[in-house]
BABA-552257 format. One record per atom (N, C-alpha, C, O, CB): atom name; z, y, x. Coordinates in steps of 0.2 Angstrom, whole numbers, plus 5000, padded with zeros to 4 digits. Glycine has a CB too. Layout:
BEGIN
KOLTI    a     zz     yy     xx
KOLTI   CA      Z      Y      X
...
This chain:
BEGIN
KOLTI    a     zz     yy     xx
KOLTI    N   5000   4994   5004
KOLTI   CA   5000   5000   5000
KOLTI    C   5000   5006   5004
KOLTI    O   5003   5006   5010
KOLTI   CB   5006   5000   4995
KOLTI    N   4997   5011   5002
KOLTI   CA   4997   5017   5006
KOLTI    C   5002   5022   5003
KOLTI    O   5006   5021   4998
KOLTI   CB   4990   5021   5005
KOLTI    N   5003   5028   5006
KOLTI   CA   5008   5032   5005
KOLTI    C   5008   5035   4998
KOLTI    O   5013   5036   4994
KOLTI   CB   5008   5038   5010
KOLTI    N   5002   5036   4995
KOLTI   CA   5001   5039   4989
KOLTI    C   5003   5034   4983
KOLTI    O   5006   5036   4978
KOLTI   CB   4993   5041   4988
KOLTI    N   5001   5028   4985
KOLTI   CA   5003   5022   4980
KOLTI    C   5011   5022   4980
KOLTI    O   5014   5021   4974
KOLTI   CB   5000   5016   4982
KOLTI    N   5014   5022   4986
KOLTI   CA   5021   5022   4986
KOLTI    C   5025   5027   4982
KOLTI    O   5030   5027   4979
KOLTI   CB   5024   5021   4993
KOLTI    N   5022   5033   4983
KOLTI   CA   5024   5039   4979
KOLTI    C   5024   5038   4972
KOLTI    O   5028   5040   4968
KOLTI   CB   5021   5046   4982
KOLTI    N   5018   5035   4970
KOLTI   CA   5017   5034   4962
KOLTI    C   5023   5029   4960
KOLTI    O   5025   5030   4954
KOLTI   CB   5010   5031   4961
KOLTI    N   5024   5024   4964
KOLTI   CA   5029   5019   4962
KOLTI    C   5036   5022   4962
KOLTI    O   5040   5021   4957
KOLTI   CB   5029   5013   4967
KOLTI    N   5037   5027   4966
KOLTI   CA   5044   5030   4967
KOLTI    C   5045   5035   4961
KOLTI    O   5050   5035   4958
KOLTI   CB   5044   5034   4973
KOLTI    N   5039   5038   4959
KOLTI   CA   5040   5043   4953
KOLTI    C   5041   5039   4946
KOLTI    O   5045   5041   4942
KOLTI   CB   5033   5047   4952
KOLTI    N   5037   5033   4946
KOLTI   CA   5038   5029   4940
KOLTI    C   5045   5026   4940
KOLTI    O   5048   5026   4935
KOLTI   CB   5033   5023   4940
KOLTI    N   5048   5024   4946
KOLTI   CA   5055   5021   4946
KOLTI    C   5060   5027   4944
KOLTI    O   5064   5025   4940
KOLTI   CB   5056   5019   4953
KOLTI    N   5059   5033   4946
KOLTI   CA   5063   5038   4944
KOLTI    C   5063   5040   4937
KOLTI    O   5068   5041   4933
KOLTI   CB   5062   5044   4948
KOLTI    N   5057   5040   4934
KOLTI   CA   5056   5042   4927
KOLTI    C   5059   5036   4923
KOLTI    O   5062   5038   4917
KOLTI   CB   5048   5042   4925
KOLTI    N   5059   5030   4925
KOLTI   CA   5062   5025   4921
KOLTI    C   5070   5024   4922
KOLTI    O   5073   5020   4919
KOLTI   CB   5059   5018   4922
KOLTI    N   5072   5028   4927
KOLTI   CA   5079   5028   4929
KOLTI    C   5081   5022   4932
KOLTI    O   5087   5019   4931
KOLTI   CB   5083   5029   4923
KOLTI    N   5077   5019   4936
KOLTI   CA   5079   5013   4940
KOLTI    C   5081   5014   4947
KOLTI    O   5080   5019   4950
KOLTI   CB   5072   5008   4940
KOLTI    N   5085   5009   4950
KOLTI   CA   5087   5010   4957
KOLTI    C   5082   5008   4961
KOLTI    O   5076   5008   4960
KOLTI   CB   5093   5005   4958
KOLTI    N   5084   5007   4968
KOLTI   CA   5079   5005   4973
KOLTI    C   5076   4998   4972
KOLTI    O   5070   4997   4974
KOLTI   CB   5082   5006   4980
KOLTI    N   5079   4994   4969
KOLTI   CA   5077   4987   4967
KOLTI    C   5078   4986   4960
KOLTI    O   5083   4988   4957
KOLTI   CB   5080   4982   4971
KOLTI    N   5073   4982   4957
KOLTI   CA   5073   4981   4950
KOLTI    C   5070   4974   4948
KOLTI    O   5064   4973   4951
KOLTI   CB   5071   4987   4945
KOLTI    N   5072   4971   4943
KOLTI   CA   5068   4965   4941
KOLTI    C   5064   4967   4936
KOLTI    O   5064   4973   4933
KOLTI   CB   5073   4959   4939
KOLTI    N   5059   4963   4934
KOLTI   CA   5054   4964   4929
KOLTI    C   5058   4965   4922
KOLTI    O   5056   4969   4918
KOLTI   CB   5049   4959   4928
KOLTI    N   5063   4961   4921
KOLTI   CA   5067   4962   4915
KOLTI    C   5071   4969   4915
KOLTI    O   5071   4972   4909
KOLTI   CB   5072   4957   4914
KOLTI    N   5073   4971   4920
KOLTI   CA   5076   4978   4921
KOLTI    C   5071   4983   4919
KOLTI    O   5073   4988   4916
KOLTI   CB   5080   4979   4927
KOLTI    N   5065   4983   4922
KOLTI   CA   5060   4987   4921
KOLTI    C   5058   4988   4913
KOLTI    O   5058   4993   4910
KOLTI   CB   5054   4986   4925
KOLTI    N   5057   4982   4910
KOLTI   CA   5056   4981   4903
KOLTI    C   5061   4984   4899
KOLTI    O   5060   4988   4894
KOLTI   CB   5054   4974   4901
KOLTI    N   5067   4983   4900
KOLTI   CA   5073   4986   4896
KOLTI    C   5073   4993   4897
KOLTI    O   5074   4997   4892
KOLTI   CB   5080   4983   4899
KOLTI    N   5072   4996   4903
KOLTI   CA   5072   5003   4904
KOLTI    C   5067   5006   4900
KOLTI    O   5068   5012   4897
KOLTI   CB   5072   5005   4911
KOLTI    N   5061   5003   4900
KOLTI   CA   5055   5006   4897
KOLTI    C   5056   5006   4889
KOLTI    O   5055   5011   4886
KOLTI   CB   5049   5002   4898
KOLTI    N   5059   5001   4886
KOLTI   CA   5060   5000   4879
KOLTI    C   5066   5005   4877
KOLTI    O   5065   5008   4872
KOLTI   CB   5062   4993   4877
KOLTI    N   5071   5005   4881
KOLTI   CA   5076   5010   4879
KOLTI    C   5074   5017   4879
KOLTI    O   5075   5021   4874
KOLTI   CB   5082   5010   4885
KOLTI    N   5070   5019   4884
KOLTI   CA   5067   5026   4884
KOLTI    C   5062   5027   4878
KOLTI    O   5061   5033   4876
KOLTI   CB   5064   5028   4890
KOLTI    N   5058   5022   4877
KOLTI   CA   5053   5023   4871
KOLTI    C   5057   5024   4865
KOLTI    O   5054   5028   4860
KOLTI   CB   5049   5016   4871
KOLTI    N   5062   5020   4864
KOLTI   CA   5066   5021   4857
KOLTI    C   5069   5028   4857
KOLTI    O   5069   5031   4852
KOLTI   CB   5072   5016   4857
KOLTI    N   5071   5031   4863
KOLTI   CA   5073   5038   4863
KOLTI    C   5068   5043   4862
KOLTI    O   5069   5048   4858
KOLTI   CB   5076   5039   4870
KOLTI    N   5062   5042   4864
KOLTI   CA   5057   5047   4864
KOLTI    C   5051   5046   4859
KOLTI    O   5047   5051   4857
KOLTI   CB   5054   5048   4870
KOLTI    N   5051   5040   4856
KOLTI   CA   5045   5039   4851
KOLTI    C   5045   5043   4845
KOLTI    O   5050   5044   4842
KOLTI   CB   5045   5031   4849
KOLTI    N   5039   5046   4844
KOLTI   CA   5039   5051   4838
KOLTI    C   5041   5048   4831
KOLTI    O   5044   5051   4827
KOLTI   CB   5032   5053   4837
KOLTI    N   5041   5041   4830
KOLTI   CA   5043   5038   4824
KOLTI    C   5050   5037   4824
KOLTI    O   5053   5036   4818
KOLTI   CB   5039   5031   4823
KOLTI    N   5054   5037   4829
KOLTI   CA   5061   5036   4829
KOLTI    C   5065   5042   4830
KOLTI    O   5071   5042   4830
KOLTI   CB   5063   5031   4834
KOLTI    N   5062   5048   4832
KOLTI   CA   5066   5054   4833
KOLTI    C   5065   5059   4826
KOLTI    O   5060   5058   4823
KOLTI   CB   5063   5058   4839
KOLTI    N   5070   5063   4825
KOLTI   CA   5069   5067   4819
KOLTI    C   5064   5073   4820
KOLTI    O   5061   5075   4815
KOLTI   CB   5076   5070   4818
KOLTI    N   5064   5075   4826
KOLTI   CA   5059   5080   4827
KOLTI    C   5053   5078   4832
KOLTI    O   5054   5078   4838
KOLTI   CB   5062   5087   4831
KOLTI    N   5048   5076   4829
KOLTI   CA   5042   5073   4832
KOLTI    C   5039   5079   4836
KOLTI    O   5036   5083   4832
KOLTI   CB   5037   5069   4828
KOLTI    N   5039   5079   4842
KOLTI   CA   5036   5085   4846
KOLTI    C   5031   5083   4851
KOLTI    O   5030   5077   4852
KOLTI   CB   5042   5089   4849
KOLTI    N   5027   5088   4853
KOLTI   CA   5022   5087   4858
KOLTI    C   5025   5084   4864
KOLTI    O   5022   5080   4868
KOLTI   CB   5018   5093   4859
KOLTI    N   5031   5087   4866
KOLTI   CA   5034   5085   4872
KOLTI    C   5036   5077   4872
KOLTI    O   5036   5074   4877
KOLTI   CB   5041   5089   4873
KOLTI    N   5039   5075   4866
KOLTI   CA   5040   5068   4865
KOLTI    C   5034   5063   4866
KOLTI    O   5034   5058   4869
KOLTI   CB   5044   5066   4859
KOLTI    N   5029   5066   4863
KOLTI   CA   5022   5062   4863
KOLTI    C   5020   5061   4871
KOLTI    O   5018   5056   4873
KOLTI   CB   5017   5065   4859
KOLTI    N   5020   5067   4874
KOLTI   CA   5018   5067   4881
KOLTI    C   5023   5062   4885
KOLTI    O   5021   5059   4890
KOLTI   CB   5018   5074   4884
KOLTI    N   5029   5062   4884
KOLTI   CA   5034   5058   4887
KOLTI    C   5033   5051   4886
KOLTI    O   5033   5047   4891
KOLTI   CB   5041   5060   4885
KOLTI    N   5031   5049   4880
KOLTI   CA   5029   5042   4879
KOLTI    C   5023   5040   4883
KOLTI    O   5023   5034   4886
KOLTI   CB   5027   5041   4871
KOLTI    N   5018   5044   4884
KOLTI   CA   5012   5043   4888
KOLTI    C   5014   5042   4895
KOLTI    O   5012   5037   4899
KOLTI   CB   5007   5049   4888
KOLTI    N   5019   5046   4898
KOLTI   CA   5021   5046   4905
KOLTI    C   5025   5039   4906
KOLTI    O   5024   5036   4911
KOLTI   CB   5025   5052   4906
KOLTI    N   5029   5038   4901
KOLTI   CA   5033   5032   4901
KOLTI    C   5029   5025   4902
KOLTI    O   5030   5021   4906
KOLTI   CB   5038   5031   4896
KOLTI    N   5024   5025   4897
KOLTI   CA   5019   5020   4897
KOLTI    C   5015   5019   4904
KOLTI    O   5014   5014   4906
KOLTI   CB   5014   5020   4891
KOLTI    N   5013   5025   4906
KOLTI   CA   5009   5025   4912
KOLTI    C   5014   5022   4918
KOLTI    O   5011   5018   4922
KOLTI   CB   5006   5032   4914
KOLTI    N   5020   5024   4918
KOLTI   CA   5024   5022   4924
KOLTI    C   5026   5015   4923
KOLTI    O   5026   5011   4928
KOLTI   CB   5031   5026   4923
KOLTI    N   5027   5012   4917
KOLTI   CA   5029   5005   4916
KOLTI    C   5023   5001   4918
KOLTI    O   5024   4996   4921
KOLTI   CB   5030   5004   4908
KOLTI    N   5017   5003   4916
KOLTI   CA   5011   4999   4917
KOLTI    C   5010   4999   4925
KOLTI    O   5008   4994   4928
KOLTI   CB   5005   5002   4914
KOLTI    N   5011   5004   4929
KOLTI   CA   5010   5004   4936
KOLTI    C   5015   5000   4939
KOLTI    O   5013   4996   4943
KOLTI   CB   5011   5012   4938
KOLTI    N   5022   5000   4937
KOLTI   CA   5027   4995   4940
KOLTI    C   5025   4988   4938
KOLTI    O   5026   4984   4942
KOLTI   CB   5033   4997   4937
KOLTI    N   5023   4987   4932
KOLTI   CA   5021   4980   4930
KOLTI    C   5015   4977   4934
KOLTI    O   5015   4971   4936
KOLTI   CB   5019   4979   4923
KOLTI    N   5010   4981   4935
KOLTI   CA   5004   4980   4940
KOLTI    C   5007   4978   4947
KOLTI    O   5004   4973   4950
KOLTI   CB   4999   4985   4940
KOLTI    N   5011   4982   4949
KOLTI   CA   5014   4981   4956
KOLTI    C   5017   4974   4956
KOLTI    O   5016   4970   4961
KOLTI   CB   5018   4987   4958
KOLTI    N   5021   4973   4951
KOLTI   CA   5025   4966   4951
KOLTI    C   5021   4960   4950
KOLTI    O   5022   4955   4953
KOLTI   CB   5030   4966   4945
KOLTI    N   5016   4961   4946
KOLTI   CA   5011   4955   4945
KOLTI    C   5007   4954   4951
KOLTI    O   5005   4948   4952
KOLTI   CB   5007   4957   4939
KOLTI    N   5005   4959   4955
KOLTI   CA   5001   4958   4961
KOLTI    C   5005   4957   4967
KOLTI    O   5002   4955   4972
KOLTI   CB   4997   4964   4962
KOLTI    N   5011   4957   4967
KOLTI   CA   5015   4955   4973
KOLTI    C   5015   4948   4974
KOLTI    O   5015   4944   4970
KOLTI   CB   5023   4957   4971
KOLTI    N   5014   4946   4981
KOLTI   CA   5013   4940   4983
KOLTI    C   5019   4937   4986
KOLTI    O   5022   4940   4991
KOLTI   CB   5007   4939   4988
KOLTI    N   5022   4932   4983
KOLTI   CA   5028   4929   4986
KOLTI    C   5026   4923   4991
KOLTI    O   5022   4920   4990
KOLTI   CB   5033   4926   4980
KOLTI    N   5030   4923   4996
KOLTI   CA   5029   4918   5001
KOLTI    C   5031   4911   4998
KOLTI    O   5036   4910   4995
KOLTI   CB   5032   4919   5008
KOLTI    N   5026   4906   4999
KOLTI   CA   5028   4899   4996
KOLTI    C   5029   4894   5001
KOLTI    O   5031   4889   5000
KOLTI   CB   5022   4897   4992
KOLTI    N   5029   4896   5008
KOLTI   CA   5030   4892   5013
KOLTI    C   5034   4897   5018
KOLTI    O   5033   4903   5018
KOLTI   CB   5024   4889   5017
KOLTI    N   5039   4894   5022
KOLTI   CA   5043   4898   5026
KOLTI    C   5038   4900   5032
KOLTI    O   5034   4897   5034
KOLTI   CB   5049   4894   5029
KOLTI    N   5039   4906   5034
KOLTI   CA   5036   4909   5040
KOLTI    C   5038   4906   5046
KOLTI    O   5042   4902   5047
KOLTI   CB   5036   4917   5040
KOLTI    N   5035   4908   5052
KOLTI   CA   5036   4905   5058
KOLTI    C   5043   4907   5060
KOLTI    O   5047   4903   5064
KOLTI   CB   5031   4908   5064
KOLTI    N   5046   4913   5059
KOLTI   CA   5052   4915   5061
KOLTI    C   5058   4913   5056
KOLTI    O   5064   4914   5057
KOLTI   CB   5053   4922   5062
KOLTI    N   5056   4911   5050
KOLTI   CA   5061   4909   5045
KOLTI    C   5065   4903   5046
KOLTI    O   5062   4898   5048
KOLTI   CB   5057   4909   5038
KOLTI    N   5071   4903   5045
KOLTI   CA   5076   4897   5046
KOLTI    C   5077   4895   5039
KOLTI    O   5079   4898   5035
KOLTI   CB   5082   4899   5050
KOLTI    N   5076   4888   5039
KOLTI   CA   5077   4885   5032
KOLTI    C   5084   4882   5031
KOLTI    O   5087   4882   5026
KOLTI   CB   5071   4880   5031
KOLTI    N   5086   4879   5037
KOLTI   CA   5092   4875   5037
KOLTI    C   5098   4880   5038
KOLTI    O   5098   4884   5043
KOLTI   CB   5092   4869   5042
KOLTI    N   5104   4879   5034
KOLTI   CA   5110   4883   5035
KOLTI    C   5113   4882   5042
KOLTI    O   5115   4887   5045
KOLTI   CB   5115   4882   5030
KOLTI    N   5113   4876   5045
KOLTI   CA   5116   4875   5051
KOLTI    C   5111   4878   5057
KOLTI    O   5114   4881   5061
KOLTI   CB   5116   4867   5053
KOLTI    N   5105   4878   5056
KOLTI   CA   5100   4881   5061
KOLTI    C   5101   4889   5060
KOLTI    O   5101   4892   5066
KOLTI   CB   5093   4879   5059
KOLTI    N   5102   4892   5054
KOLTI   CA   5103   4899   5054
KOLTI    C   5109   4901   5058
KOLTI    O   5109   4906   5061
KOLTI   CB   5104   4901   5046
KOLTI    N   5115   4897   5057
KOLTI   CA   5121   4898   5060
KOLTI    C   5120   4898   5068
KOLTI    O   5122   4903   5071
KOLTI   CB   5126   4894   5058
KOLTI    N   5117   4893   5070
KOLTI   CA   5116   4892   5077
KOLTI    C   5111   4898   5080
KOLTI    O   5112   4900   5086
KOLTI   CB   5112   4885   5079
KOLTI    N   5106   4900   5076
KOLTI   CA   5102   4905   5079
KOLTI    C   5106   4912   5080
KOLTI    O   5104   4916   5084
KOLTI   CB   5096   4907   5073
KOLTI    N   5111   4913   5076
KOLTI   CA   5115   4919   5076
KOLTI    C   5121   4918   5081
KOLTI    O   5122   4923   5084
KOLTI   CB   5117   4921   5069
KOLTI    N   5124   4913   5081
KOLTI   CA   5130   4912   5084
KOLTI    C   5130   4906   5090
KOLTI    O   5136   4905   5093
KOLTI   CB   5136   4911   5080
KOLTI    N   5125   4903   5090
KOLTI   CA   5125   4897   5095
KOLTI    C   5126   4899   5102
KOLTI    O   5129   4894   5106
KOLTI   CB   5118   4894   5095
KOLTI    N   5125   4905   5104
KOLTI   CA   5127   4907   5111
KOLTI    C   5134   4909   5112
KOLTI    O   5136   4910   5118
KOLTI   CB   5122   4912   5114
KOLTI    N   5137   4911   5107
KOLTI   CA   5144   4914   5107
KOLTI    C   5149   4908   5109
KOLTI    O   5149   4903   5105
KOLTI   CB   5146   4917   5100
KOLTI    N   5153   4909   5114
KOLTI   CA   5157   4904   5116
KOLTI    C   5163   4902   5111
KOLTI    O   5165   4896   5111
KOLTI   CB   5161   4906   5123
KOLTI    N   5164   4907   5107
KOLTI   CA   5169   4906   5102
KOLTI    C   5167   4901   5096
KOLTI    O   5170   4897   5093
KOLTI   CB   5172   4912   5099
KOLTI    N   5160   4902   5094
KOLTI   CA   5157   4899   5088
KOLTI    C   5153   4893   5090
KOLTI    O   5151   4889   5086
KOLTI   CB   5154   4904   5084
KOLTI    N   5150   4893   5096
KOLTI   CA   5145   4888   5097
KOLTI    C   5148   4881   5098
KOLTI    O   5155   4880   5098
KOLTI   CB   5142   4889   5104
KOLTI    N   5144   4876   5098
KOLTI   CA   5147   4869   5098
KOLTI    C   5149   4867   5105
KOLTI    O   5153   4863   5107
KOLTI   CB   5141   4864   5096
KOLTI    N   5146   4871   5110
KOLTI   CA   5147   4869   5117
KOLTI    C   5154   4872   5119
KOLTI    O   5155   4878   5118
KOLTI   CB   5142   4872   5122
KOLTI    N   5158   4868   5122
KOLTI   CA   5165   4871   5124
KOLTI    C   5166   4869   5131
KOLTI    O   5172   4871   5133
KOLTI   CB   5170   4868   5119
């Protein structure tokens, strides 16, 4: 992703009131909550500002969903990934005289 795309994601995240990390369910809940708040059919004063906010919310939601759907998750461990818990421990503390197996 380039800088402009990251900025768009950041604006969408802020508009929906999300933190630095969010699940797809959290994104959907935030979008639905805000749509209920601003939708012209559910507010007493249907205004142009509310209509524009719905458009902005929908655009932000669709951008975040597109990003989530296009994200590629690793299905195999990488070269540097440690799979076994014992290997993980040895990688980090194996040389430490206090924690290593060598005494």
